[in-house]
Gaussian input, Z-matrix of N, CA and C with variables (Angstrom, degrees):
# hf/3-21g

backbone

0 1
 N
 C     1     B1
 C     2     B2     1     A1
 N     3     B3     2     A2     1     D1
 C     4     B4     3     A3     2     D2
 C     5     B5     4     A4     3     D3
 N     6     B6     5     A5     4     D4
 C     7     B7     6     A6     5     D5
 C     8     B8     7     A7     6     D6
 N     9     B9     8     A8     7     D7
 C    10    B10     9     A9     8     D8
 C    11    B11    10    A10     9     D9
 N    12    B12    11    A11    10    D10
 C    13    B13    12    A12    11    D11
 C    14    B14    13    A13    12    D12
 N    15    B15    14    A14    13    D13
 C    16    B16    15    A15    14    D14
 C    17    B17    16    A16    15    D15
 N    18    B18    17    A17    16    D16
 C    19    B19    18    A18    17    D17
 C    20    B20    19    A19    18    D18
 N    21    B21    20    A20    19    D19
 C    22    B22    21    A21    20    D20
 C    23    B23    22    A22    21    D21
 N    24    B24    23    A23    22    D22
 C    25    B25    24    A24    23    D23
 C    26    B26    25    A25    24    D24
 N    27    B27    26    A26    25    D25
 C    28    B28    27    A27    26    D26
 C    29    B29    28    A28    27    D27
 N    30    B30    29    A29    28    D28
 C    31    B31    30    A30    29    D29
 C    32    B32    31    A31    30    D30
 N    33    B33    32    A32    31    D31
 C    34    B34    33    A33    32    D32
 C    35    B35    34    A34    33    D33
 N    36    B36    35    A35    34    D34
 C    37    B37    36    A36    35    D35
 C    38    B38    37    A37    36    D36
 N    39    B39    38    A38    37    D37
 C    40    B40    39    A39    38    D38
 C    41    B41    40    A40    39    D39
 N    42    B42    41    A41    40    D40
 C    43    B43    42    A42    41    D41
 C    44    B44    43    A43    42    D42
 N    45    B45    44    A44    43    D43
 C    46    B46    45    A45    44    D44
 C    47    B47    46    A46    45    D45
 N    48    B48    47    A47    46    D46
 C    49    B49    48    A48    47    D47
 C    50    B50    49    A49    48    D48
 N    51    B51    50    A50    49    D49
 C    52    B52    51    A51    50    D50
 C    53    B53    52    A52    51    D51
 N    54    B54    53    A53    52    D52
 C    55    B55    54    A54    53    D53
 C    56    B56    55    A55    54    D54
 N    57    B57    56    A56    55    D55
 C    58    B58    57    A57    56    D56
 C    59    B59    58    A58    57    D57
 N    60    B60    59    A59    58    D58
 C    61    B61    60    A60    59    D59
 C    62    B62    61    A61    60    D60
 N    63    B63    62    A62    61    D61
 C    64    B64    63    A63    62    D62
 C    65    B65    64    A64    63    D63
 N    66    B66    65    A65    64    D64
 C    67    B67    66    A66    65    D65
 C    68    B68    67    A67    66    D66
 N    69    B69    68    A68    67    D67
 C    70    B70    69    A69    68    D68
 C    71    B71    70    A70    69    D69
 N    72    B72    71    A71    70    D70
 C    73    B73    72    A72    71    D71
 C    74    B74    73    A73    72    D72
 N    75    B75    74    A74    73    D73
 C    76    B76    75    A75    74    D74
 C    77    B77    76    A76    75    D75
 N    78    B78    77    A77    76    D76
 C    79    B79    78    A78    77    D77
 C    80    B80    79    A79    78    D78
 N    81    B81    80    A80    79    D79
 C    82    B82    81    A81    80    D80
 C    83    B83    82    A82    81    D81
 N    84    B84    83    A83    82    D82
 C    85    B85    84    A84    83    D83
 C    86    B86    85    A85    84    D84
 N    87    B87    86    A86    85    D85
 C    88    B88    87    A87    86    D86
 C    89    B89    88    A88    87    D87
 N    90    B90    89    A89    88    D88
 C    91    B91    90    A90    89    D89
 C    92    B92    91    A91    90    D90
 N    93    B93    92    A92    91    D91
 C    94    B94    93    A93    92    D92
 C    95    B95    94    A94    93    D93
 N    96    B96    95    A95    94    D94
 C    97    B97    96    A96    95    D95
 C    98    B98    97    A97    96    D96
 N    99    B99    98    A98    97    D97
 C   100   B100    99    A99    98    D98
 C   101   B101   100   A100    99    D99
 N   102   B102   101   A101   100   D100
 C   103   B103   102   A102   101   D101
 C   104   B104   103   A103   102   D102
 N   105   B105   104   A104   103   D103
 C   106   B106   105   A105   104   D104
 C   107   B107   106   A106   105   D105
 N   108   B108   107   A107   106   D106
 C   109   B109   108   A108   107   D107
 C   110   B110   109   A109   108   D108
 N   111   B111   110   A110   109   D109
 C   112   B112   111   A111   110   D110
 C   113   B113   112   A112   111   D111
 N   114   B114   113   A113   112   D112
 C   115   B115   114   A114   113   D113
 C   116   B116   115   A115   114   D114
 N   117   B117   116   A116   115   D115
 C   118   B118   117   A117   116   D116
 C   119   B119   118   A118   117   D117
 N   120   B120   119   A119   118   D118
 C   121   B121   120   A120   119   D119
 C   122   B122   121   A121   120   D120
 N   123   B123   122   A122   121   D121
 C   124   B124   123   A123   122   D122
 C   125   B125   124   A124   123   D123
 N   126   B126   125   A125   124   D124
 C   127   B127   126   A126   125   D125
 C   128   B128   127   A127   126   D126
 N   129   B129   128   A128   127   D127
 C   130   B130   129   A129   128   D128
 C   131   B131   130   A130   129   D129
 N   132   B132   131   A131   130   D130
 C   133   B133   132   A132   131   D131
 C   134   B134   133   A133   132   D132
 N   135   B135   134   A134   133   D133
 C   136   B136   135   A135   134   D134
 C   137   B137   136   A136   135   D135
 N   138   B138   137   A137   136   D136
 C   139   B139   138   A138   137   D137
 C   140   B140   139   A139   138   D138
 N   141   B141   140   A140   139   D139
 C   142   B142   141   A141   140   D140
 C   143   B143   142   A142   141   D141
 N   144   B144   143   A143   142   D142
 C   145   B145   144   A144   143   D143
 C   146   B146   145   A145   144   D144
 N   147   B147   146   A146   145   D145
 C   148   B148   147   A147   146   D146
 C   149   B149   148   A148   147   D147
 N   150   B150   149   A149   148   D148
 C   151   B151   150   A150   149   D149
 C   152   B152   151   A151   150   D150
 N   153   B153   152   A152   151   D151
 C   154   B154   153   A153   152   D152
 C   155   B155   154   A154   153   D153
 N   156   B156   155   A155   154   D154
 C   157   B157   156   A156   155   D155
 C   158   B158   157   A157   156   D156
 N   159   B159   158   A158   157   D157
 C   160   B160   159   A159   158   D158
 C   161   B161   160   A160   159   D159
 N   162   B162   161   A161   160   D160
 C   163   B163   162   A162   161   D161
 C   164   B164   163   A163   162   D162
 N   165   B165   164   A164   163   D163
 C   166   B166   165   A165   164   D164
 C   167   B167   166   A166   165   D165
 N   168   B168   167   A167   166   D166
 C   169   B169   168   A168   167   D167
 C   170   B170   169   A169   168   D168
 N   171   B171   170   A170   169   D169
 C   172   B172   171   A171   170   D170
 C   173   B173   172   A172   171   D171
 N   174   B174   173   A173   172   D172
 C   175   B175   174   A174   173   D173
 C   176   B176   175   A175   174   D174
 N   177   B177   176   A176   175   D175
 C   178   B178   177   A177   176   D176
 C   179   B179   178   A178   177   D177
 N   180   B180   179   A179   178   D178
 C   181   B181   180   A180   179   D179
 C   182   B182   181   A181   180   D180
 N   183   B183   182   A182   181   D181
 C   184   B184   183   A183   182   D182
 C   185   B185   184   A184   183   D183
 N   186   B186   185   A185   184   D184
 C   187   B187   186   A186   185   D185
 C   188   B188   187   A187   186   D186
 N   189   B189   188   A188   187   D187
 C   190   B190   189   A189   188   D188
 C   191   B191   190   A190   189   D189
 N   192   B192   191   A191   190   D190
 C   193   B193   192   A192   191   D191
 C   194   B194   193   A193   192   D192
 N   195   B195   194   A194   193   D193
 C   196   B196   195   A195   194   D194
 C   197   B197   196   A196   195   D195
 N   198   B198   197   A197   196   D196
 C   199   B199   198   A198   197   D197
 C   200   B200   199   A199   198   D198
 N   201   B201   200   A200   199   D199
 C   202   B202   201   A201   200   D200
 C   203   B203   202   A202   201   D201
 N   204   B204   203   A203   202   D202
 C   205   B205   204   A204   203   D203
 C   206   B206   205   A205   204   D204
 N   207   B207   206   A206   205   D205
 C   208   B208   207   A207   206   D206
 C   209   B209   208   A208   207   D207

   B1=1.4518
   B2=1.5207
   B3=1.2935
   B4=1.4512
   B5=1.5210
   B6=1.3074
   B7=1.4643
   B8=1.5255
   B9=1.3274
   B10=1.4631
   B11=1.5147
   B12=1.3335
   B13=1.4635
   B14=1.5197
   B15=1.3157
   B16=1.4665
   B17=1.5245
   B18=1.3416
   B19=1.4683
   B20=1.5200
   B21=1.3197
   B22=1.4593
   B23=1.5347
   B24=1.3292
   B25=1.4647
   B26=1.5285
   B27=1.3170
   B28=1.4588
   B29=1.5124
   B30=1.3290
   B31=1.4614
   B32=1.5262
   B33=1.3124
   B34=1.4596
   B35=1.5181
   B36=1.3234
   B37=1.4676
   B38=1.5227
   B39=1.3236
   B40=1.4639
   B41=1.5252
   B42=1.3224
   B43=1.4638
   B44=1.5249
   B45=1.3068
   B46=1.4664
   B47=1.5321
   B48=1.3311
   B49=1.4606
   B50=1.5231
   B51=1.3328
   B52=1.4631
   B53=1.5250
   B54=1.3157
   B55=1.4669
   B56=1.5172
   B57=1.3179
   B58=1.4685
   B59=1.5218
   B60=1.3316
   B61=1.4556
   B62=1.5228
   B63=1.3308
   B64=1.4616
   B65=1.5267
   B66=1.3122
   B67=1.4634
   B68=1.5137
   B69=1.3232
   B70=1.4678
   B71=1.5314
   B72=1.3208
   B73=1.4696
   B74=1.5188
   B75=1.3279
   B76=1.4559
   B77=1.5244
   B78=1.3329
   B79=1.4690
   B80=1.5246
   B81=1.3341
   B82=1.4667
   B83=1.5271
   B84=1.3248
   B85=1.4678
   B86=1.5238
   B87=1.3139
   B88=1.4665
   B89=1.5275
   B90=1.3078
   B91=1.4599
   B92=1.5300
   B93=1.3235
   B94=1.4613
   B95=1.5137
   B96=1.3380
   B97=1.4646
   B98=1.5247
   B99=1.3209
   B100=1.4620
   B101=1.5391
   B102=1.3198
   B103=1.4724
   B104=1.5262
   B105=1.3482
   B106=1.4713
   B107=1.5276
   B108=1.3157
   B109=1.4725
   B110=1.5250
   B111=1.3243
   B112=1.4646
   B113=1.5223
   B114=1.3152
   B115=1.4658
   B116=1.5276
   B117=1.3248
   B118=1.4656
   B119=1.5231
   B120=1.3153
   B121=1.4721
   B122=1.5277
   B123=1.3223
   B124=1.4603
   B125=1.5282
   B126=1.3342
   B127=1.4674
   B128=1.5292
   B129=1.3299
   B130=1.4562
   B131=1.5269
   B132=1.3345
   B133=1.4660
   B134=1.5243
   B135=1.3165
   B136=1.4667
   B137=1.5284
   B138=1.3409
   B139=1.4683
   B140=1.5200
   B141=1.3273
   B142=1.4636
   B143=1.5223
   B144=1.3233
   B145=1.4644
   B146=1.5307
   B147=1.3249
   B148=1.4676
   B149=1.5108
   B150=1.3437
   B151=1.4610
   B152=1.5223
   B153=1.3250
   B154=1.4673
   B155=1.5199
   B156=1.3157
   B157=1.4617
   B158=1.5249
   B159=1.3305
   B160=1.4670
   B161=1.5259
   B162=1.3177
   B163=1.4617
   B164=1.5281
   B165=1.3150
   B166=1.4573
   B167=1.5299
   B168=1.3259
   B169=1.4684
   B170=1.5236
   B171=1.3375
   B172=1.4569
   B173=1.5234
   B174=1.3153
   B175=1.4639
   B176=1.5227
   B177=1.3197
   B178=1.4642
   B179=1.5236
   B180=1.3260
   B181=1.4669
   B182=1.5092
   B183=1.3243
   B184=1.4722
   B185=1.5190
   B186=1.3191
   B187=1.4645
   B188=1.5229
   B189=1.3158
   B190=1.4625
   B191=1.5236
   B192=1.3328
   B193=1.4681
   B194=1.5273
   B195=1.3162
   B196=1.4547
   B197=1.5285
   B198=1.3156
   B199=1.4508
   B200=1.5252
   B201=1.3023
   B202=1.4600
   B203=1.5214
   B204=1.3315
   B205=1.4636
   B206=1.5324
   B207=1.3249
   B208=1.4762
   B209=1.5048
   A1=109.76
   A2=115.26
   A3=118.06
   A4=110.46
   A5=115.85
   A6=121.01
   A7=112.45
   A8=119.14
   A9=121.72
   A10=111.96
   A11=116.07
   A12=120.08
   A13=110.67
   A14=116.82
   A15=120.08
   A16=111.18
   A17=117.06
   A18=119.70
   A19=110.71
   A20=117.09
   A21=119.97
   A22=111.73
   A23=117.20
   A24=120.15
   A25=109.34
   A26=116.61
   A27=120.65
   A28=111.92
   A29=116.83
   A30=120.56
   A31=110.59
   A32=117.09
   A33=120.52
   A34=112.13
   A35=116.08
   A36=119.70
   A37=111.29
   A38=116.66
   A39=120.37
   A40=111.66
   A41=118.39
   A42=121.41
   A43=111.68
   A44=117.69
   A45=121.08
   A46=110.98
   A47=117.36
   A48=121.35
   A49=113.40
   A50=118.34
   A51=118.44
   A52=113.23
   A53=117.75
   A54=119.87
   A55=111.69
   A56=116.15
   A57=120.21
   A58=110.15
   A59=116.53
   A60=120.31
   A61=112.73
   A62=116.94
   A63=121.11
   A64=110.10
   A65=116.89
   A66=120.07
   A67=112.31
   A68=117.01
   A69=120.65
   A70=111.58
   A71=116.55
   A72=119.96
   A73=110.50
   A74=117.16
   A75=118.92
   A76=112.30
   A77=118.32
   A78=119.81
   A79=109.88
   A80=116.28
   A81=119.67
   A82=110.79
   A83=117.09
   A84=120.92
   A85=110.88
   A86=117.12
   A87=120.96
   A88=110.33
   A89=116.62
   A90=120.43
   A91=111.26
   A92=116.39
   A93=120.02
   A94=112.77
   A95=116.92
   A96=120.28
   A97=110.42
   A98=117.18
   A99=119.85
   A100=110.70
   A101=116.36
   A102=119.62
   A103=112.24
   A104=116.46
   A105=120.58
   A106=109.23
   A107=117.17
   A108=120.03
   A109=113.53
   A110=118.25
   A111=119.76
   A112=112.79
   A113=118.13
   A114=122.27
   A115=112.20
   A116=117.79
   A117=120.35
   A118=112.90
   A119=118.47
   A120=119.82
   A121=111.44
   A122=117.31
   A123=119.95
   A124=110.86
   A125=116.35
   A126=119.86
   A127=111.45
   A128=117.16
   A129=120.54
   A130=111.30
   A131=117.30
   A132=119.29
   A133=111.02
   A134=117.36
   A135=120.43
   A136=110.42
   A137=117.18
   A138=120.65
   A139=111.22
   A140=117.46
   A141=119.94
   A142=110.60
   A143=117.06
   A144=120.33
   A145=110.68
   A146=117.25
   A147=120.58
   A148=112.30
   A149=116.65
   A150=120.81
   A151=110.85
   A152=116.31
   A153=120.46
   A154=110.60
   A155=117.38
   A156=120.15
   A157=111.95
   A158=117.19
   A159=120.02
   A160=110.68
   A161=117.48
   A162=120.83
   A163=111.10
   A164=116.36
   A165=120.85
   A166=110.96
   A167=117.05
   A168=119.96
   A169=111.15
   A170=116.62
   A171=119.68
   A172=110.81
   A173=117.48
   A174=120.23
   A175=110.83
   A176=117.11
   A177=120.29
   A178=110.14
   A179=117.30
   A180=120.65
   A181=112.66
   A182=117.85
   A183=121.55
   A184=110.02
   A185=116.37
   A186=120.08
   A187=110.93
   A188=116.89
   A189=119.29
   A190=112.74
   A191=116.62
   A192=119.38
   A193=110.74
   A194=117.39
   A195=119.52
   A196=111.69
   A197=118.50
   A198=120.83
   A199=110.18
   A200=117.24
   A201=121.22
   A202=113.89
   A203=117.47
   A204=119.67
   A205=109.66
   A206=116.68
   A207=118.64
   A208=112.27
   D1=145.74
   D2=177.41
   D3=-85.82
   D4=165.91
   D5=-173.36
   D6=-65.29
   D7=-36.78
   D8=179.31
   D9=-62.48
   D10=-38.89
   D11=178.09
   D12=-67.37
   D13=-39.30
   D14=178.58
   D15=-65.64
   D16=-34.37
   D17=176.34
   D18=-61.86
   D19=-42.51
   D20=-178.12
   D21=-71.68
   D22=-34.04
   D23=174.69
   D24=-65.12
   D25=-41.97
   D26=176.70
   D27=-62.87
   D28=-37.34
   D29=177.78
   D30=-64.29
   D31=-42.03
   D32=177.74
   D33=-62.86
   D34=-40.82
   D35=177.87
   D36=-69.83
   D37=-33.71
   D38=179.65
   D39=-70.18
   D40=-21.30
   D41=179.67
   D42=-75.53
   D43=-17.09
   D44=-178.14
   D45=-67.90
   D46=-43.85
   D47=-177.10
   D48=-60.36
   D49=-55.23
   D50=177.59
   D51=-62.45
   D52=-32.42
   D53=177.81
   D54=-63.42
   D55=-44.04
   D56=177.24
   D57=-66.84
   D58=-41.45
   D59=179.81
   D60=-61.13
   D61=-43.58
   D62=179.47
   D63=-64.52
   D64=-40.79
   D65=177.07
   D66=-60.94
   D67=-42.56
   D68=179.04
   D69=-68.06
   D70=-37.81
   D71=179.55
   D72=-61.58
   D73=-49.73
   D74=-176.36
   D75=-76.21
   D76=-24.46
   D77=172.61
   D78=-66.00
   D79=-40.91
   D80=177.54
   D81=-67.96
   D82=-35.75
   D83=178.02
   D84=-63.49
   D85=-47.45
   D86=179.88
   D87=-63.49
   D88=-41.26
   D89=178.69
   D90=-64.09
   D91=-42.17
   D92=179.42
   D93=-66.02
   D94=-39.59
   D95=178.79
   D96=-69.51
   D97=-34.57
   D98=177.92
   D99=-66.30
   D100=-34.13
   D101=-179.87
   D102=-79.15
   D103=-40.16
   D104=-177.80
   D105=-137.09
   D106=87.35
   D107=-178.08
   D108=-61.29
   D109=-26.62
   D110=-178.94
   D111=-71.87
   D112=-15.54
   D113=179.96
   D114=-95.31
   D115=14.59
   D116=-174.36
   D117=-61.05
   D118=-43.41
   D119=-176.48
   D120=-65.01
   D121=-40.09
   D122=178.65
   D123=-69.06
   D124=-41.27
   D125=179.39
   D126=-67.53
   D127=-35.27
   D128=-179.03
   D129=-63.46
   D130=-43.51
   D131=179.93
   D132=-65.17
   D133=-37.61
   D134=177.61
   D135=-67.71
   D136=-40.14
   D137=179.67
   D138=-65.82
   D139=-39.86
   D140=179.34
   D141=-66.79
   D142=-39.76
   D143=176.48
   D144=-61.78
   D145=-43.98
   D146=177.08
   D147=-62.86
   D148=-38.78
   D149=177.41
   D150=-62.19
   D151=-44.64
   D152=-179.02
   D153=-63.04
   D154=-43.16
   D155=-179.79
   D156=-66.69
   D157=-38.59
   D158=178.75
   D159=-69.91
   D160=-39.26
   D161=-179.36
   D162=-70.13
   D163=-28.95
   D164=178.38
   D165=-60.83
   D166=-35.46
   D167=177.66
   D168=-59.99
   D169=-41.84
   D170=-179.77
   D171=-68.92
   D172=-40.13
   D173=-179.66
   D174=-63.74
   D175=-40.56
   D176=176.20
   D177=-64.34
   D178=-39.45
   D179=176.96
   D180=-62.34
   D181=-41.11
   D182=177.26
   D183=-63.09
   D184=-45.58
   D185=-179.97
   D186=-60.83
   D187=-44.68
   D188=-179.90
   D189=-66.84
   D190=-35.84
   D191=-179.67
   D192=-64.14
   D193=-37.74
   D194=-178.23
   D195=-84.68
   D196=-30.56
   D197=179.39
   D198=-72.30
   D199=-38.12
   D200=-175.99
   D201=-85.36
   D202=3.81
   D203=176.28
   D204=-69.24
   D205=139.58
   D206=179.13
   D207=-72.83

């Protein structure tokens, strides 16, 4: 395999981690709101922050995959 193909395979594998992380973040958010509906606004801001941090990992991975292509 050439290096460009390996970069794209690595990018696909790198997308798994943030995808799982985002799923866990919003599962915890839904569970927390179901238990305490009055805490929804506080939980929502924390969930959005977690989403942004998890998605940032994928964006950095995309940037590195294209920058490191030969």
